[in-house]
C-alpha positions as CSV (number, residue, x, y, z in Angstrom):
1,M,-19.5,2.3,-12.4
2,G,-21.0,-0.5,-9.4
3,G,-18.3,-0.3,-7.7
4,M,-15.9,-3.0,-7.1
5,E,-16.6,-6.5,-5.2
6,I,-14.6,-8.1,-2.2
7,I,-14.5,-11.4,-1.9
8,E,-13.1,-12.2,1.7
9,N,-13.2,-14.6,4.4
10,T,-14.5,-17.7,2.5
11,T,-12.6,-20.2,-0.5
12,E,-16.6,-20.9,-1.1
13,F,-16.7,-18.0,-3.8
14,H,-18.1,-18.5,-7.4
15,L,-17.4,-16.0,-9.8
16,N,-20.2,-15.8,-12.6
17,L,-18.3,-14.2,-15.5
18,P,-15.1,-15.3,-17.4
19,S,-12.1,-13.6,-15.6
20,A,-8.7,-11.9,-16.6
21,V,-6.6,-12.1,-13.0
22,A,-4.3,-10.7,-12.0
23,L,-2.5,-13.0,-9.6
24,G,0.4,-11.5,-6.6
25,K,0.5,-10.2,-3.2
26,F,0.5,-6.4,-4.6
27,D,2.5,-4.7,-1.3
28,G,2.9,-1.7,-2.1
29,V,0.8,-1.5,-5.3
30,H,4.1,-0.4,-7.1
31,L,4.9,0.3,-10.9
32,G,5.4,-4.0,-11.5
33,H,2.1,-4.0,-9.9
34,R,0.4,-1.8,-11.8
35,K,1.9,-3.0,-15.2
36,L,0.4,-6.5,-14.2
37,L,-3.2,-4.3,-13.2
38,G,-3.1,-2.6,-16.6
39,Q,-2.8,-6.0,-18.7
40,V,-6.0,-7.5,-16.8
41,L,-7.9,-4.2,-17.2
42,E,-6.9,-4.1,-20.6
43,Q,-8.9,-7.3,-21.1
44,K,-11.8,-5.4,-20.3
45,K,-12.3,-4.5,-23.4
46,R,-12.7,-8.7,-24.5
47,G,-15.6,-8.5,-22.4
48,L,-13.4,-10.6,-19.5
49,Q,-13.9,-8.5,-16.1
50,A,-10.8,-7.7,-14.2
51,V,-10.1,-9.6,-11.3
52,V,-7.5,-9.8,-8.5
53,F,-6.5,-12.7,-6.2
54,T,-4.1,-11.8,-3.5
55,F,-3.9,-13.5,-0.2
56,D,-5.1,-11.6,2.7
57,T,-2.7,-11.5,5.1
58,S,1.0,-11.4,3.8
59,A,2.5,-14.9,3.5
60,A,5.2,-13.1,5.6
61,T,3.7,-11.8,8.4
62,F,1.7,-15.8,8.6
63,F,5.1,-17.7,7.8
64,G,7.0,-15.2,10.0
65,G,9.6,-12.6,8.9
66,D,8.4,-9.2,8.1
67,D,5.6,-8.3,9.5
68,K,5.3,-4.4,8.7
69,E,3.9,-3.8,5.1
70,L,3.9,-1.0,2.7
71,S,0.0,-1.5,2.2
72,T,-2.8,-2.1,4.5
73,R,-5.7,-3.9,3.7
74,E,-7.7,-0.6,2.9
75,E,-5.0,1.2,1.4
76,K,-4.8,-2.1,-1.8
77,R,-8.6,-1.9,-1.6
78,A,-8.8,2.0,-2.2
79,A,-6.0,1.7,-4.8
80,F,-7.7,-1.4,-6.8
81,S,-10.9,0.1,-6.8
82,R,-9.8,3.6,-8.0
83,L,-7.9,2.0,-10.9
84,G,-11.2,-0.3,-12.1
85,I,-11.0,-3.8,-10.9
86,D,-14.4,-5.5,-10.9
87,V,-13.6,-7.8,-8.3
88,L,-11.0,-8.3,-5.7
89,I,-10.4,-11.8,-4.1
90,E,-8.5,-11.4,-0.5
91,F,-8.0,-15.4,-0.1
92,P,-7.6,-16.5,3.6
93,L,-4.4,-17.5,4.3
94,N,-3.8,-20.5,7.1
95,R,-2.6,-23.5,7.6
96,D,-5.5,-25.8,5.7
97,T,-5.3,-23.2,2.8
98,A,-1.7,-23.2,2.7
99,A,-1.8,-26.7,2.4
100,T,-3.5,-26.9,-0.7
101,L,-1.5,-28.8,-3.5
102,P,-0.4,-25.6,-6.3
103,L,-2.5,-28.4,-8.9
104,D,-5.4,-28.1,-6.6
105,F,-5.6,-24.8,-6.3
106,L,-4.9,-23.9,-10.2
107,S,-8.2,-26.5,-11.3
108,R,-10.6,-25.5,-8.3
109,Y,-9.9,-21.9,-7.8
110,L,-8.1,-20.3,-10.8
111,A,-10.0,-22.5,-13.4
112,G,-13.3,-23.7,-11.5
113,Q,-14.4,-21.5,-9.5
114,M,-13.1,-17.9,-11.2
115,R,-13.5,-19.2,-14.1
116,T,-10.9,-17.7,-15.8
117,A,-9.6,-17.2,-19.2
118,Y,-6.8,-15.1,-19.0
119,L,-4.0,-15.1,-15.9
120,C,-1.2,-12.9,-15.6
121,A,1.7,-13.1,-12.7
122,G,5.1,-11.7,-12.2
123,P,8.1,-14.5,-12.0
124,D,8.8,-14.1,-8.5
125,L,5.0,-15.7,-8.1
126,S,4.8,-18.2,-5.6
127,F,1.3,-20.6,-4.4
128,G,0.3,-23.7,-2.9
129,K,1.7,-26.0,-0.8
130,G,5.2,-24.4,0.3
131,G,5.1,-21.8,-2.6
132,A,5.8,-24.6,-5.2
133,G,3.6,-23.1,-7.6
134,N,5.5,-21.0,-9.8
135,Y,4.4,-19.4,-13.3
136,A,5.6,-22.3,-15.4
137,L,3.3,-24.2,-13.5
138,L,0.3,-22.0,-15.1
139,A,1.7,-22.1,-18.5
140,E,1.6,-25.7,-18.5
141,Y,-1.8,-26.1,-17.7
142,A,-2.8,-23.1,-19.8
143,Q,-4.3,-24.9,-22.7
144,K,-6.0,-28.1,-20.4
145,F,-7.8,-25.4,-18.7
146,G,-8.3,-23.5,-21.7
147,Y,-6.6,-20.0,-19.7
148,Q,-4.2,-17.8,-21.1
149,V,-1.3,-17.0,-19.7
150,E,0.9,-14.1,-19.9
151,L,4.4,-13.6,-17.7
152,I,4.7,-10.1,-17.2
153,E,8.4,-9.3,-16.6
154,K,9.7,-6.7,-13.8
155,V,9.9,-3.2,-13.9
156,R,13.4,-1.6,-13.8
157,V,14.0,1.8,-12.6
158,K,17.3,3.6,-12.4
159,G,18.7,0.0,-14.1
160,E,17.3,-2.3,-10.9
161,E,14.0,-4.2,-11.2
162,V,11.5,-2.8,-8.8
163,S,9.8,-5.2,-5.8
164,S,8.3,-4.6,-2.5
165,T,11.4,-5.7,-1.3
166,R,13.2,-2.8,-3.0
167,V,10.5,-0.1,-2.1
168,R,10.6,-1.4,1.7
169,E,14.3,-1.0,2.0
170,A,14.0,2.7,0.6
171,V,11.2,3.9,3.0
172,R,12.6,2.4,5.7
173,A,16.1,4.1,4.7
174,G,14.1,7.5,4.8
175,R,14.8,7.3,0.8
176,M,11.1,8.9,0.0
177,Q,11.9,9.9,-3.4
178,D,13.4,6.1,-4.4
179,A,10.4,4.6,-2.8
180,A,8.0,7.4,-4.8
181,L,9.9,6.3,-8.2
182,M,9.2,2.3,-7.4
183,L,5.5,3.0,-6.3
184,G,4.9,5.4,-9.2
185,A,3.5,7.8,-6.7
186,P,4.7,9.2,-3.1
187,Y,4.6,7.1,0.1
188,S,1.7,8.0,1.4
189,V,0.2,6.5,5.3
190,S,-3.5,6.7,5.1
191,G,-6.1,7.2,8.3
192,R,-8.6,8.5,10.7
193,V,-7.3,12.2,11.6
194,V,-7.8,11.6,15.6
195,H,-7.3,14.1,18.6
196,G,-3.8,14.3,19.6
197,R,-2.0,16.6,22.5
198,A,-3.3,19.8,20.3
199,L,0.3,20.8,21.0
200,G,0.1,22.1,17.4
201,R,-2.7,24.8,18.6
202,Q,-0.5,25.4,21.9
203,L,2.1,26.6,19.0
204,G,-0.1,28.9,17.2
205,M,0.5,26.0,14.7
206,P,-2.9,23.4,13.6
207,T,-1.7,20.0,13.3
208,A,-3.5,16.7,12.1
209,N,-3.0,13.7,14.4
210,L,-3.2,10.1,12.4
211,R,-2.9,6.9,13.9
212,P,-1.2,4.7,11.3
213,D,-2.6,0.8,11.0
214,G,-0.4,-1.0,13.7
215,S,0.7,-3.1,10.1
216,K,1.9,-0.3,8.0
217,L,5.6,0.4,7.4
218,L,6.4,3.8,8.4
219,P,9.9,5.8,7.6
220,P,12.5,6.3,10.4
221,N,11.1,8.7,12.9
222,G,11.5,12.4,11.7
223,V,10.4,15.5,10.4
224,Y,9.1,15.2,6.3
225,Y,8.3,17.5,3.8
226,S,4.8,16.0,2.7
227,K,1.7,16.1,1.1
228,T,-2.2,15.9,2.5
229,V,-5.1,14.6,0.5
230,L,-8.5,15.9,2.8
231,N,-12.2,16.0,1.7
232,G,-10.2,15.7,-2.0
233,K,-8.4,18.5,-1.6
234,T,-4.5,18.6,-1.3
235,Y,-2.4,20.4,1.1
236,R,1.5,21.4,1.5
237,G,2.6,20.4,5.1
238,I,5.6,19.5,6.8
239,T,5.2,15.7,8.8
240,N,6.3,15.1,11.9
241,V,7.1,10.7,12.0
242,G,7.8,9.4,15.9
243,C,6.4,9.4,19.6
244,K,6.9,13.3,20.1
245,P,9.6,12.5,22.7
246,T,9.7,16.6,23.9
247,V,5.7,16.4,24.9
248,S,4.6,13.1,25.4
249,D,6.1,10.2,27.7
250,E,3.3,7.9,25.6
251,Q,4.9,5.6,23.2
252,V,2.7,5.8,20.1
253,M,3.9,6.0,17.0
254,G,1.8,8.8,15.3
255,V,2.5,11.4,12.0
256,E,1.2,14.8,13.2
257,T,1.4,17.2,9.9
258,Y,0.9,20.3,9.7
259,L,-1.1,22.2,6.9
260,Y,-0.2,25.3,5.2
261,D,-3.0,27.2,4.1
262,F,-5.7,25.4,6.0
263,E,-9.0,26.4,7.4
264,G,-12.0,24.1,9.1
265,E,-12.6,20.8,10.9
266,I,-10.2,18.0,10.1
267,Y,-11.4,15.7,13.5
268,D,-12.8,12.0,12.5
269,R,-11.7,12.9,8.4
270,D,-10.1,10.3,6.9
271,M,-7.1,11.7,5.1
272,T,-3.7,10.7,3.3
273,V,-0.1,12.1,4.0
274,E,2.4,11.5,1.4
275,L,5.7,11.7,2.5
276,L,8.1,13.1,-0.1
277,A,11.3,13.7,1.7
278,F,12.9,13.7,4.1
279,R,14.2,17.0,6.3
280,R,15.8,15.8,9.8
281,P,15.6,12.8,12.3
282,E,13.2,13.6,15.3
283,R,14.6,14.9,18.3
284,T,13.9,16.0,21.5
285,F,14.1,19.4,22.7
286,E,15.2,21.1,26.2
287,S,11.9,23.1,25.8
288,V,8.8,23.6,24.5
289,E,9.7,27.1,23.4
290,A,12.6,25.4,21.0
291,L,10.3,22.6,19.4
292,R,8.1,25.9,18.6
293,R,11.4,27.3,17.1
294,Q,12.8,24.4,15.1
295,I,9.2,23.4,13.5
296,E,8.9,27.4,12.4
297,E,12.3,26.7,11.1
298,D,10.8,23.4,8.7
299,V,7.6,25.2,8.4
300,E,9.8,27.8,6.7
301,A,11.9,25.2,4.4
302,G,9.1,23.5,3.1
303,R,7.1,26.2,2.1
304,N,10.1,27.0,-0.3
305,A,10.6,23.5,-1.6
306,F,10.0,22.2,-4.7
307,F,7.9,19.2,-4.3
């Protein structure tokens, strides 16, 4: 395992081996994306290297629109690396590159610099100037440029097509089980443990505070049943998403987790919190004592929850 190579901040890259390429935005790395990636990984058996080509800012962010993402750049990188992708190209999306004509994009980058031998994409792919490049164009030029192209149909869950938009809707509504079904894994937030106000300690309950990346989509403020992965181990817990209104005037979004059965030092460690199910909305308590009673109730409920 040589690890995954990451190509970023440049359009002047050249791959030295024939490539099997998955093309897309990959926000959330949901079941549809996993199907795409599975096809590319399958091509490694034919001696091709597995390559993901994605844009380093979501097109929505660049062109206005939704600025919150299901996956941060770090989370995407971790997911691709875990799956066994060889090369990740985070193509810089800016005024110049966004103006590339679809056919130029195809001939210069995909066929030329990436030595594409196999290419797969979903039905809603768009690339090049005005997003005019699509699957039909890839298919039309496959023979000329000598690659094989495959359309990967959308995955359906409960009869509906899985898409990043639908996952986003579920997360926004706090429907964490629905999000998990479409993602193929619980919706999670990753980051470094920071020093919070150590309220948990005053309450006699140690908690781990995570300050999420500003671009990360968070579900509604409130309390969630959760699992936390820390140092390669998984702990059950209960997590508060929000600004901690009872004890803080500072309006900074935080993800604070009480871990069951955890002993040890956690500051400055990386951790991932999986938000399994919504328990109750965030609210302000009249006193720290009232807050403590509510948290004890939450913790007890979480202990008995079946997740």
